[in-house]
N, C-alpha and C positions, 0 to 999 in steps of 0.2 A: 782258453785259460784265462782266470781272473787277474786283472791287472793289479799292480800294488796300489794300496789305498793312498788317495791323495789327501794330504793333511789340510785341514781348515785352521783358522786362527782360533785360539783358545776361547772358550765360553766362560761365562760368569761362574759355572759350576766348577771349571778347571781352576780359576782364580781362587774360588772359595776353598777348594781342597788344599791348595798351596798354602793359603793363609791360616787354614785351621790345622795344618800338619802338626805344629808344635804343640797343639792341645790334645789332638786325637792320638798322636803316637804315644805318649806316656799312658793314656787311658787303655790303649790297645796292649801295650806291654804288660800292663797290670792284670788285665783280663786274661791274657795268654798265659801268665804265670799261674793264675787260678785254674787253668785247664778248660776255660770257656772256649767252645768252637766257633769260628766265624760264622757258621750256619745257624748256630743257636741265636746269635744276634740278629741275623736275617729274619728268622721266624718270630723272634721277639718283637721286632718292628711290625710285622704283619698282625701279630696278636693286638698290638697298640692300635692299629688302623682298625681292626674289627671292633675293639672296645669303642672307639671314637665313633665309627658308623652306628653303634647301638644307640649312643646318645643322640646323634644327629637324626635317626629314625623316629625318636621320641620329640624332636624339635628342640632339644637341649643343645643349642648351636654353641654357646660359650664353652660348656663343659667338653664337647667334641673337639672343639679347636684347641683347648688347653692339653687335652690328652696328646694330640699330634705334637703340639709344641714341646711338651716335656720329652716325648719319646723320639723327637726328630734326630737327636744326635746318634741314636742307635742305628739309624740307616746308613751313616757314614763309618761306623766302627767294623763292620764285617770286612770291608775291603781292606781297611787299615790292618786289622788283625792278620788277614791272610798274607798280606805283603811283609809284615814284620816276622811271621812265622816261615817266610820263605816258600809259601805254599800257594801262591796265586795260581789259579788254573782256569782253563776255558770252562770247565763245569761250574766252578764256584761263581765265575762272572756271569754265566748263563742263568744260574738260579737266582743270583741277586737282581738281574734284569727282569726276570719273570715275575718275581715275588714284588718288585717295585711297581710293575703294571698292576698286578693283583691289588695291591694295597691302595693305589690311587682310585682304581674302579670300585673298590669296596667303599671308600669314602664317599665317592659320587652316588653309589648305589644306595647309601643310607640316606643322602640328601633326596634322591629321586623317590624313595619310598615315602619319606615325610611329605613331599609335595603332592604325589599322587593321592595319599590319604586326605590331604587338604583340599584336594580338587583344584590346585593351582596350575592350570595348563601351561601358562607362560613360563613359570619357574622350572616345571618339569622338562619343558622343551629346551631351556638354557642348560639344564644339567646335562640332558642328551648331547647338546652341542659340545659342551665342555669335555664329556667322556669321549666322544668320537674324535675330537680334535686331539686330545691327549694320546689316543691310540694311533692317530695317523702320524703324529709327530714322531713317535718311536718306530712305526712301521716304515715310514719313508726312509729313515736312516738305516734301518736293518736292511731293507731291500737294496739301498745303494751300496752298503757294505758288501752285500752278496755278489755285487758286480765289480767290486774293487774300488769304490769311491767312498769318500768320507764326508758327510753333510750334517755334521752335528751342530752347525750353526743355528741361529735363530734367538728371537727375543723372548721366547716362552718355553725354555726347557724345563725339566722337572723342577729344578730349584726355584726358578722364577714363578713357576705356578703355585708352589707351595707358599711363596712369599706373598702371593696375593690371597691364597685359600685360607691360610691360618688366621691372619688378622681379620679377614672378612667374617670368619666364624666366631673368633673370640670376641669381636665387637658387635656381633649379631646383625651383620649385614650380608647374609649369604646370597641373596638375590643379586646384588651388585657384583659381588665376587664371582658368581657364576657367569654373568654377562661379560666381565673382563676376561675370564678364562676362556669362554666360548670364542670370542673374537681372537684373543692372543694365540690360543692354540692353533687355530686354523690357519692364521697368518704365518705361523711359524712352519707349519706343514708346507705352506705354499712357498716360503723362503727356501726350504730344503728341496723342494721339487724343482725350483728354477735354478738353484746351486747345482743340483744334479744335472740339469740340463746343459748348463754353462760348462761344467766339468766334461760331460760326454761330447759336447761340440768341440772343445779344445783337444780332446784325444783324437776325435776324427780328423781334425785338421793336421795334428802331428802325424797321424798314420799316412796321410796323403802326401806329406812333405817328403 
């Protein structure tokens, strides 16, 4: 039987959601009154990432970064709207999480395409490392949750990755942004792996006691 999930301390994302609640809630209520569905906002955010990736694939880094910057609040509105409607569901949360992964990989895919066309092997490899690290950060947490643990800790969760990615694109320094993301994402995955190991060890000791 899966054990109850052991809670970790709040992340920067948790604090940001709490701080932004006073801004997001009125917007969410307004959109709900208009009849807009939470999933509509989810896929609007996905479309925005696709548009950004289109610019990035052409080497238009600043334009791609600005698209993400403008549409970033959309990513937070779907959950807010669902909560205000009293309709949060496992399915809605699942769709939101999956679309978030697609959105991030689409952005990195646009960058990878650009660097491959340019023949820049080093930058292409950094994008690969950033993408694989991003996937591992999410996978490690999901796998731990399936076993009854919570390992959402880490210095490079999705919010932190975007706080690096967006300025790097807007200021047209994508190579350095990818380097930071590549290192930070893999370190975060390792943080979560060690957190999982620690929690599993504590559980094993408690069972023997």
